[in-house]
N, CA, C, O and the ligand as a Tripos MOL2 file, in Angstrom:
@<TRIPOS>MOLECULE
protein
  229   227    58     0     0
PROTEIN
NO_CHARGES

@<TRIPOS>ATOM
      1 N         -19.7940    3.2810    9.1950 N.3       1 MET1
      2 CA        -18.6950    4.1300    9.6600 C.3       1 MET1
      3 C         -18.5530    5.3340    8.7480 C.2       1 MET1
      4 O         -18.8020    5.2640    7.5450 O.2       1 MET1
      5 N         -18.1500    6.4290    9.3500 N.am      2 LYS2
      6 CA        -17.9890    7.6330    8.5430 C.3       2 LYS2
      7 C         -16.6030    8.2400    8.7090 C.2       2 LYS2
      8 O         -15.7510    7.7030    9.4170 O.2       2 LYS2
      9 N         -16.3990    9.3520    8.0510 N.am      3 PHE3
     10 CA        -15.1040   10.0150    8.0510 C.3       3 PHE3
     11 C         -14.8040   10.6350    9.4130 C.2       3 PHE3
     12 O         -15.5620   11.4640    9.9180 O.2       3 PHE3
     13 N         -13.6810   10.2150    9.9940 N.am      4 ASN4
     14 CA        -13.2670   10.7050   11.3020 C.3       4 ASN4
     15 C         -12.1630   11.7560   11.1030 C.2       4 ASN4
     16 O         -10.9710   11.4490   11.1200 O.2       4 ASN4
     17 N         -12.6010   12.9870   10.9160 N.am      5 HIS5
     18 CA        -11.6540   14.0620   10.5790 C.3       5 HIS5
     19 C         -10.6140   14.2770   11.6650 C.2       5 HIS5
     20 O          -9.4390   14.5070   11.3770 O.2       5 HIS5
     21 N         -11.0520   14.2000   12.9100 N.am      6 GLU6
     22 CA        -10.1510   14.4230   14.0480 C.3       6 GLU6
     23 C          -9.0140   13.3950   14.0600 C.2       6 GLU6
     24 O          -7.8560   13.7280   14.3100 O.2       6 GLU6
     25 N          -9.3750   12.1430   13.7840 N.am      7 TRP7
     26 CA         -8.3600   11.0890   13.7690 C.3       7 TRP7
     27 C          -7.3310   11.3600   12.6660 C.2       7 TRP7
     28 O          -6.1280   11.2030   12.8720 O.2       7 TRP7
     29 N          -7.8160   11.7600   11.5200 N.am      8 HIS8
     30 CA         -6.9150   12.0250   10.3940 C.3       8 HIS8
     31 C          -5.9610   13.1770   10.6970 C.2       8 HIS8
     32 O          -4.8050   13.1510   10.2750 O.2       8 HIS8
     33 N          -6.4290   14.1680   11.4110 N.am      9 LEU9
     34 CA         -5.5630   15.2960   11.7690 C.3       9 LEU9
     35 C          -4.4210   14.8430   12.6710 C.2       9 LEU9
     36 O          -3.3090   15.3670   12.5980 O.2       9 LEU9
     37 N          -4.7100   13.8720   13.5130 N.am     10 LYS10
     38 CA         -3.7170   13.3920   14.4750 C.3      10 LYS10
     39 C          -2.8300   12.2870   13.9070 C.2      10 LYS10
     40 O          -1.7740   11.9880   14.4640 O.2      10 LYS10
     41 N          -3.2540   11.6890   12.8150 N.am     11 HIS11
     42 CA         -2.5230   10.5520   12.2590 C.3      11 HIS11
     43 C          -2.2680   10.7540   10.7820 C.2      11 HIS11
     44 O          -2.9720   10.2210    9.9250 O.2      11 HIS11
     45 N          -1.2400   11.5390   10.5090 N.am     12 LYS12
     46 CA         -0.8590   11.7600    9.1140 C.3      12 LYS12
     47 C           0.0030   10.5870    8.6400 C.2      12 LYS12
     48 O           0.8940   10.1210    9.3490 O.2      12 LYS12
     49 N          -0.2810   10.1370    7.4470 N.am     13 MET13
     50 CA          0.5590    9.0950    6.8400 C.3      13 MET13
     51 C           1.9050    9.7240    6.4580 C.2      13 MET13
     52 O           1.9340   10.7500    5.7780 O.2      13 MET13
     53 N           3.0250    9.1170    6.8910 N.am     14 PRO14
     54 CA          4.3250    9.6600    6.4780 C.3      14 PRO14
     55 C           4.4530    9.6480    4.9560 C.2      14 PRO14
     56 O           3.9310    8.7530    4.2920 O.2      14 PRO14
     57 N           5.1540   10.6490    4.4060 N.am     15 LEU15
     58 CA          5.2230   10.7820    2.9530 C.3      15 LEU15
     59 C           5.8820    9.5890    2.2910 C.2      15 LEU15
     60 O           5.4200    9.0970    1.2610 O.2      15 LEU15
     61 N           6.9800    9.1240    2.9000 N.am     16 LYS16
     62 CA          7.6550    7.9460    2.3370 C.3      16 LYS16
     63 C           7.4780    6.7710    3.2880 C.2      16 LYS16
     64 O           8.4530    6.2030    3.7800 O.2      16 LYS16
     65 N           6.2430    6.4190    3.5370 N.am     17 ALA17
     66 CA          5.9440    5.3520    4.4810 C.3      17 ALA17
     67 C           6.3560    3.9990    3.9170 C.2      17 ALA17
     68 O           6.1280    3.7120    2.7410 O.2      17 ALA17
     69 N           6.9610    3.1740    4.7580 N.am     18 SER18
     70 CA          7.2860    1.8000    4.3790 C.3      18 SER18
     71 C           6.0020    0.9740    4.4030 C.2      18 SER18
     72 O           4.9650    1.4210    4.8940 O.2      18 SER18
     73 N           6.0950   -0.2270    3.8670 N.am     19 PHE19
     74 CA          4.9250   -1.1030    3.8850 C.3      19 PHE19
     75 C           4.4320   -1.3100    5.3120 C.2      19 PHE19
     76 O           3.2300   -1.2700    5.5770 O.2      19 PHE19
     77 N           5.3800   -1.5320    6.2330 N.am     20 GLU20
     78 CA          5.0210   -1.7620    7.6380 C.3      20 GLU20
     79 C           4.3180   -0.5410    8.2390 C.2      20 GLU20
     80 O           3.3460   -0.6700    8.9840 O.2      20 GLU20
     81 N           4.8290    0.6400    7.9000 N.am     21 GLN21
     82 CA          4.1960    1.8700    8.4070 C.3      21 GLN21
     83 C           2.7900    2.0160    7.8570 C.2      21 GLN21
     84 O           1.8660    2.3930    8.5790 O.2      21 GLN21
     85 N           2.6330    1.7190    6.5810 N.am     22 ARG22
     86 CA          1.3060    1.8170    5.9660 C.3      22 ARG22
     87 C           0.3620    0.7940    6.5710 C.2      22 ARG22
     88 O          -0.8080    1.0790    6.8280 O.2      22 ARG22
     89 N           0.8960   -0.4190    6.7970 N.am     23 LEU23
     90 CA          0.0800   -1.4650    7.4130 C.3      23 LEU23
     91 C          -0.3990   -1.0190    8.7970 C.2      23 LEU23
     92 O          -1.5820   -1.1270    9.1180 O.2      23 LEU23
     93 N           0.5340   -0.5190    9.6090 N.am     24 ALA24
     94 CA          0.1760   -0.0630   10.9570 C.3      24 ALA24
     95 C          -0.8450    1.0720   10.8800 C.2      24 ALA24
     96 O          -1.7960    1.1280   11.6590 O.2      24 ALA24
     97 N          -0.6260    1.9670    9.9280 N.am     25 TRP25
     98 CA         -1.5460    3.1080    9.7780 C.3      25 TRP25
     99 C          -2.9490    2.6070    9.4340 C.2      25 TRP25
    100 O          -3.9370    3.0620   10.0110 O.2      25 TRP25
    101 N          -3.0250    1.6770    8.5020 N.am     26 HIS26
    102 CA         -4.3350    1.1880    8.0720 C.3      26 HIS26
    103 C          -5.0350    0.3760    9.1520 C.2      26 HIS26
    104 O          -6.2630    0.3830    9.2460 O.2      26 HIS26
    105 N          -4.2420   -0.3320    9.9770 N.am     27 ILE27
    106 CA         -4.8520   -1.0740   11.0800 C.3      27 ILE27
    107 C          -5.5270   -0.0910   12.0370 C.2      27 ILE27
    108 O          -6.6800   -0.2800   12.4260 O.2      27 ILE27
    109 N          -4.7950    0.9600   12.4110 N.am     28 GLU28
    110 CA         -5.3750    1.9840   13.2890 C.3      28 GLU28
    111 C          -6.5340    2.6890   12.6030 C.2      28 GLU28
    112 O          -7.5730    2.9470   13.2110 O.2      28 GLU28
    113 N          -6.3380    2.9950   11.3330 N.am     29 HIS29
    114 CA         -7.3650    3.7010   10.5820 C.3      29 HIS29
    115 C          -8.6840    2.9350   10.5750 C.2      29 HIS29
    116 O          -9.7560    3.5080   10.7690 O.2      29 HIS29
    117 N          -8.5790    1.6140   10.3450 N.am     30 ALA30
    118 CA         -9.7880    0.7870   10.2610 C.3      30 ALA30
    119 C         -10.5590    0.7820   11.5820 C.2      30 ALA30
    120 O         -11.7770    0.6010   11.6060 O.2      30 ALA30
    121 N          -9.8190    0.9850   12.6900 N.am     31 LYS31
    122 CA        -10.4770    0.9920   13.9980 C.3      31 LYS31
    123 C         -11.2420    2.2880   14.2430 C.2      31 LYS31
    124 O         -12.2470    2.3140   14.9540 O.2      31 LYS31
    125 N         -10.7430    3.3560   13.6390 N.am     32 HIS32
    126 CA        -11.2640    4.6810   14.0070 C.3      32 HIS32
    127 C         -12.0370    5.3840   12.9120 C.2      32 HIS32
    128 O         -12.7750    6.3310   13.1830 O.2      32 HIS32
    129 N         -11.8820    4.9410   11.6960 N.am     33 CYS33
    130 CA        -12.4740    5.6910   10.5930 C.3      33 CYS33
    131 C         -12.8340    4.7420    9.4570 C.2      33 CYS33
    132 O         -12.1440    3.7520    9.2160 O.2      33 CYS33
    133 N         -13.9010    5.0530    8.7760 N.am     34 GLY34
    134 CA        -14.3510    4.1960    7.6870 C.3      34 GLY34
    135 C         -14.4060    4.9210    6.3550 C.2      34 GLY34
    136 O         -15.2100    4.5690    5.4920 O.2      34 GLY34
    137 N         -13.5590    5.9330    6.1750 N.am     35 CYS35
    138 CA        -13.6580    6.7440    4.9590 C.3      35 CYS35
    139 C         -13.1740    5.9950    3.7330 C.2      35 CYS35
    140 O         -13.6530    6.2530    2.6290 O.2      35 CYS35
    141 N         -12.2360    5.0730    3.9010 N.am     36 ARG36
    142 CA        -11.7950    4.2910    2.7490 C.3      36 ARG36
    143 C         -11.2660    2.9420    3.1930 C.2      36 ARG36
    144 O         -10.8320    2.7590    4.3310 O.2      36 ARG36
    145 N         -11.3160    1.9970    2.2530 N.am     37 LYS37
    146 CA        -10.8330    0.6640    2.5400 C.3      37 LYS37
    147 C          -9.3290    0.6110    2.3120 C.2      37 LYS37
    148 O          -8.7950    1.3740    1.5070 O.2      37 LYS37
    149 N          -8.6330   -0.3000    3.0280 N.am     38 PRO38
    150 CA         -7.2020   -0.4390    2.7760 C.3      38 PRO38
    151 C          -6.9600   -0.9830    1.3710 C.2      38 PRO38
    152 O          -7.8150   -1.6870    0.8330 O.2      38 PRO38
    153 N          -5.8020   -0.6710    0.7600 N.am     39 PRO39
    154 CA         -5.4890   -1.2620   -0.5400 C.3      39 PRO39
    155 C          -5.3900   -2.7790   -0.4140 C.2      39 PRO39
    156 O          -5.1090   -3.2870    0.6710 O.2      39 PRO39
    157 N          -5.6170   -3.5160   -1.5110 N.am     40 PRO40
    158 CA         -5.6560   -4.9910   -1.4520 C.3      40 PRO40
    159 C          -4.4420   -5.6240   -0.7870 C.2      40 PRO40
    160 O          -4.5930   -6.5670   -0.0100 O.2      40 PRO40
    161 N          -3.2390   -5.1270   -1.0720 N.am     41 LYS41
    162 CA         -2.0280   -5.7170   -0.4750 C.3      41 LYS41
    163 C          -2.0330   -5.5740    1.0430 C.2      41 LYS41
    164 O          -1.6390   -6.4900    1.7650 O.2      41 LYS41
    165 N          -2.4780   -4.4290    1.5110 N.am     42 ILE42
    166 CA         -2.5560   -4.1660    2.9530 C.3      42 ILE42
    167 C          -3.6430   -5.0450    3.5620 C.2      42 ILE42
    168 O          -3.4640   -5.6330    4.6290 O.2      42 ILE42
    169 N          -4.7530   -5.1220    2.8760 N.am     43 LEU43
    170 CA         -5.8770   -5.9240    3.3580 C.3      43 LEU43
    171 C          -5.4730   -7.3930    3.4940 C.2      43 LEU43
    172 O          -5.8070   -8.0480    4.4820 O.2      43 LEU43
    173 N          -4.7460   -7.9080    2.4820 N.am     44 ASP44
    174 CA         -4.2510   -9.2890    2.5360 C.3      44 ASP44
    175 C          -3.4130   -9.5200    3.7860 C.2      44 ASP44
    176 O          -3.5850  -10.5090    4.4980 O.2      44 ASP44
    177 N          -2.5040   -8.5870    4.0360 N.am     45 GLU45
    178 CA         -1.6030   -8.7070    5.1780 C.3      45 GLU45
    179 C          -2.3830   -8.6520    6.4900 C.2      45 GLU45
    180 O          -2.0600   -9.3640    7.4410 O.2      45 GLU45
    181 N          -3.3960   -7.8130    6.5380 N.am     46 MET46
    182 CA         -4.2330   -7.7200    7.7360 C.3      46 MET46
    183 C          -4.9620   -9.0360    7.9830 C.2      46 MET46
    184 O          -5.0600   -9.4970    9.1200 O.2      46 MET46
    185 N          -5.4660   -9.6270    6.9230 N.am     47 ILE47
    186 CA         -6.1860  -10.8970    7.0500 C.3      47 ILE47
    187 C          -5.2250  -11.9960    7.4970 C.2      47 ILE47
    188 O          -5.5600  -12.8040    8.3640 O.2      47 ILE47
    189 N          -4.0130  -12.0250    6.8950 N.am     48 LYS48
    190 CA         -2.9990  -13.0130    7.2670 C.3      48 LYS48
    191 C          -2.6310  -12.9010    8.7320 C.2      48 LYS48
    192 O          -2.4000  -13.9040    9.4080 O.2      48 LYS48
    193 N          -2.5810  -11.6810    9.2090 N.am     49 SER49
    194 CA         -2.2230  -11.4450   10.6110 C.3      49 SER49
    195 C          -3.4010  -11.6580   11.5490 C.2      49 SER49
    196 O          -3.2680  -11.5380   12.7670 O.2      49 SER49
    197 N          -4.5340  -11.9690   10.9830 N.am     50 GLY50
    198 CA         -5.7100  -12.2300   11.7930 C.3      50 GLY50
    199 C          -6.3360  -10.9780   12.3700 C.2      50 GLY50
    200 O          -7.0160  -11.0220   13.3940 O.2      50 GLY50
    201 N          -6.0990   -9.8610   11.7010 N.am     51 ILE51
    202 CA         -6.6580   -8.5970   12.1840 C.3      51 ILE51
    203 C          -8.0780   -8.4350   11.6650 C.2      51 ILE51
    204 O          -8.3520   -8.5450   10.4690 O.2      51 ILE51
    205 N          -8.9580   -8.1740   12.6010 N.am     52 GLN52
    206 CA        -10.3640   -8.0010   12.2500 C.3      52 GLN52
    207 C         -10.6370   -6.5400   11.8960 C.2      52 GLN52
    208 O         -10.3220   -5.6340   12.6680 O.2      52 GLN52
    209 N         -11.2100   -6.3300   10.7520 N.am     53 ILE53
    210 CA        -11.6040   -4.9700   10.4040 C.3      53 ILE53
    211 C         -13.0270   -4.9600    9.8730 C.2      53 ILE53
    212 O         -13.5670   -5.9870    9.4630 O.2      53 ILE53
    213 N         -13.5980   -3.8150    9.8900 N.am     54 GLU54
    214 CA        -14.9390   -3.6440    9.3510 C.3      54 GLU54
    215 C         -14.8860   -3.8180    7.8460 C.2      54 GLU54
    216 O         -14.0950   -3.1720    7.1580 O.2      54 GLU54
    217 N         -15.7450   -4.7060    7.3400 N.am     55 ARG55
    218 CA        -15.7390   -4.9540    5.8910 C.3      55 ARG55
    219 C         -16.8730   -4.2330    5.1910 C.2      55 ARG55
    220 O         -16.9290   -4.2030    3.9610 O.2      55 ARG55
    221 N         -17.7750   -3.6530    5.9630 N.am     56 GLY56
    222 CA        -18.8930   -2.9490    5.3510 C.3      56 GLY56
    223 C         -18.4060   -1.7390    4.5790 C.2      56 GLY56
    224 O         -17.4210   -1.1150    4.9740 O.2      56 GLY56
    225 N         -19.0530   -1.4020    3.5200 N.am     57 GLN57
    226 CA        -18.7520   -0.2560    2.6550 C.3      57 GLN57
    227 C         -17.3670   -0.3560    2.0560 C.2      57 GLN57
    228 O         -16.9550    0.5260    1.3040 O.2      57 GLN57
    229 ZN        -10.3010    7.8060    7.2670 Zn       58 ZN58
@<TRIPOS>BOND
     1     1     2 1
     2     2     3 1
     3     3     4 2
     4     3     5 am
     5     5     6 1
     6     6     7 1
     7     7     8 2
     8     7     9 am
     9     9    10 1
    10    10    11 1
    11    11    12 2
    12    11    13 am
    13    13    14 1
    14    14    15 1
    15    15    16 2
    16    15    17 am
    17    17    18 1
    18    18    19 1
    19    19    20 2
    20    19    21 am
    21    21    22 1
    22    22    23 1
    23    23    24 2
    24    23    25 am
    25    25    26 1
    26    26    27 1
    27    27    28 2
    28    27    29 am
    29    29    30 1
    30    30    31 1
    31    31    32 2
    32    31    33 am
    33    33    34 1
    34    34    35 1
    35    35    36 2
    36    35    37 am
    37    37    38 1
    38    38    39 1
    39    39    40 2
    40    39    41 am
    41    41    42 1
    42    42    43 1
    43    43    44 2
    44    43    45 am
    45    45    46 1
    46    46    47 1
    47    47    48 2
    48    47    49 am
    49    49    50 1
    50    50    51 1
    51    51    52 2
    52    51    53 am
    53    53    54 1
    54    54    55 1
    55    55    56 2
    56    55    57 am
    57    57    58 1
    58    58    59 1
    59    59    60 2
    60    59    61 am
    61    61    62 1
    62    62    63 1
    63    63    64 2
    64    63    65 am
    65    65    66 1
    66    66    67 1
    67    67    68 2
    68    67    69 am
    69    69    70 1
    70    70    71 1
    71    71    72 2
    72    71    73 am
    73    73    74 1
    74    74    75 1
    75    75    76 2
    76    75    77 am
    77    77    78 1
    78    78    79 1
    79    79    80 2
    80    79    81 am
    81    81    82 1
    82    82    83 1
    83    83    84 2
    84    83    85 am
    85    85    86 1
    86    86    87 1
    87    87    88 2
    88    87    89 am
    89    89    90 1
    90    90    91 1
    91    91    92 2
    92    91    93 am
    93    93    94 1
    94    94    95 1
    95    95    96 2
    96    95    97 am
    97    97    98 1
    98    98    99 1
    99    99   100 2
   100    99   101 am
   101   101   102 1
   102   102   103 1
   103   103   104 2
   104   103   105 am
   105   105   106 1
   106   106   107 1
   107   107   108 2
   108   107   109 am
   109   109   110 1
   110   110   111 1
   111   111   112 2
   112   111   113 am
   113   113   114 1
   114   114   115 1
   115   115   116 2
   116   115   117 am
   117   117   118 1
   118   118   119 1
   119   119   120 2
   120   119   121 am
   121   121   122 1
   122   122   123 1
   123   123   124 2
   124   123   125 am
   125   125   126 1
   126   126   127 1
   127   127   128 2
   128   127   129 am
   129   129   130 1
   130   130   131 1
   131   131   132 2
   132   131   133 am
   133   133   134 1
   134   134   135 1
   135   135   136 2
   136   135   137 am
   137   137   138 1
   138   138   139 1
   139   139   140 2
   140   139   141 am
   141   141   142 1
   142   142   143 1
   143   143   144 2
   144   143   145 am
   145   145   146 1
   146   146   147 1
   147   147   148 2
   148   147   149 am
   149   149   150 1
   150   150   151 1
   151   151   152 2
   152   151   153 am
   153   153   154 1
   154   154   155 1
   155   155   156 2
   156   155   157 am
   157   157   158 1
   158   158   159 1
   159   159   160 2
   160   159   161 am
   161   161   162 1
   162   162   163 1
   163   163   164 2
   164   163   165 am
   165   165   166 1
   166   166   167 1
   167   167   168 2
   168   167   169 am
   169   169   170 1
   170   170   171 1
   171   171   172 2
   172   171   173 am
   173   173   174 1
   174   174   175 1
   175   175   176 2
   176   175   177 am
   177   177   178 1
   178   178   179 1
   179   179   180 2
   180   179   181 am
   181   181   182 1
   182   182   183 1
   183   183   184 2
   184   183   185 am
   185   185   186 1
   186   186   187 1
   187   187   188 2
   188   187   189 am
   189   189   190 1
   190   190   191 1
   191   191   192 2
   192   191   193 am
   193   193   194 1
   194   194   195 1
   195   195   196 2
   196   195   197 am
   197   197   198 1
   198   198   199 1
   199   199   200 2
   200   199   201 am
   201   201   202 1
   202   202   203 1
   203   203   204 2
   204   203   205 am
   205   205   206 1
   206   206   207 1
   207   207   208 2
   208   207   209 am
   209   209   210 1
   210   210   211 1
   211   211   212 2
   212   211   213 am
   213   213   214 1
   214   214   215 1
   215   215   216 2
   216   215   217 am
   217   217   218 1
   218   218   219 1
   219   219   220 2
   220   219   221 am
   221   221   222 1
   222   222   223 1
   223   223   224 2
   224   223   225 am
   225   225   226 1
   226   226   227 1
   227   227   228 2
@<TRIPOS>SUBSTRUCTURE
     1 MET1         2 RESIDUE 1 A MET
     2 LYS2         6 RESIDUE 1 A LYS
     3 PHE3        10 RESIDUE 1 A PHE
     4 ASN4        14 RESIDUE 1 A ASN
     5 HIS5        18 RESIDUE 1 A HIS
     6 GLU6        22 RESIDUE 1 A GLU
     7 TRP7        26 RESIDUE 1 A TRP
     8 HIS8        30 RESIDUE 1 A HIS
     9 LEU9        34 RESIDUE 1 A LEU
    10 LYS10       38 RESIDUE 1 A LYS
    11 HIS11       42 RESIDUE 1 A HIS
    12 LYS12       46 RESIDUE 1 A LYS
    13 MET13       50 RESIDUE 1 A MET
    14 PRO14       54 RESIDUE 1 A PRO
    15 LEU15       58 RESIDUE 1 A LEU
    16 LYS16       62 RESIDUE 1 A LYS
    17 ALA17       66 RESIDUE 1 A ALA
    18 SER18       70 RESIDUE 1 A SER
    19 PHE19       74 RESIDUE 1 A PHE
    20 GLU20       78 RESIDUE 1 A GLU
    21 GLN21       82 RESIDUE 1 A GLN
    22 ARG22       86 RESIDUE 1 A ARG
    23 LEU23       90 RESIDUE 1 A LEU
    24 ALA24       94 RESIDUE 1 A ALA
    25 TRP25       98 RESIDUE 1 A TRP
    26 HIS26      102 RESIDUE 1 A HIS
    27 ILE27      106 RESIDUE 1 A ILE
    28 GLU28      110 RESIDUE 1 A GLU
    29 HIS29      114 RESIDUE 1 A HIS
    30 ALA30      118 RESIDUE 1 A ALA
    31 LYS31      122 RESIDUE 1 A LYS
    32 HIS32      126 RESIDUE 1 A HIS
    33 CYS33      130 RESIDUE 1 A CYS
    34 GLY34      134 RESIDUE 1 A GLY
    35 CYS35      138 RESIDUE 1 A CYS
    36 ARG36      142 RESIDUE 1 A ARG
    37 LYS37      146 RESIDUE 1 A LYS
    38 PRO38      150 RESIDUE 1 A PRO
    39 PRO39      154 RESIDUE 1 A PRO
    40 PRO40      158 RESIDUE 1 A PRO
    41 LYS41      162 RESIDUE 1 A LYS
    42 ILE42      166 RESIDUE 1 A ILE
    43 LEU43      170 RESIDUE 1 A LEU
    44 ASP44      174 RESIDUE 1 A ASP
    45 GLU45      178 RESIDUE 1 A GLU
    46 MET46      182 RESIDUE 1 A MET
    47 ILE47      186 RESIDUE 1 A ILE
    48 LYS48      190 RESIDUE 1 A LYS
    49 SER49      194 RESIDUE 1 A SER
    50 GLY50      198 RESIDUE 1 A GLY
    51 ILE51      202 RESIDUE 1 A ILE
    52 GLN52      206 RESIDUE 1 A GLN
    53 ILE53      210 RESIDUE 1 A ILE
    54 GLU54      214 RESIDUE 1 A GLU
    55 ARG55      218 RESIDUE 1 A ARG
    56 GLY56      222 RESIDUE 1 A GLY
    57 GLN57      226 RESIDUE 1 A GLN
    58 ZN58       229 GROUP 0 **** ****
C-alpha cells in the first residue's frame, strides 16, 4: 500500500480529536491508505473490535 494523497485531502484529522474520532479515522485510513501504521493504543482497540487491517509495512 502506498500514500493516498487524495484520501488525506478529504479526511483531515480534527485538531483536538477524541480517542473515538482518532480510532474511526485510523479505521478508515487503514482501508484507503498505507502511509503509516496506527499508534499501538489505536491498533489494540482495532484488534479488540475485530477490525481487520493490513499489517504489511
Ligand atoms: Zn495515509
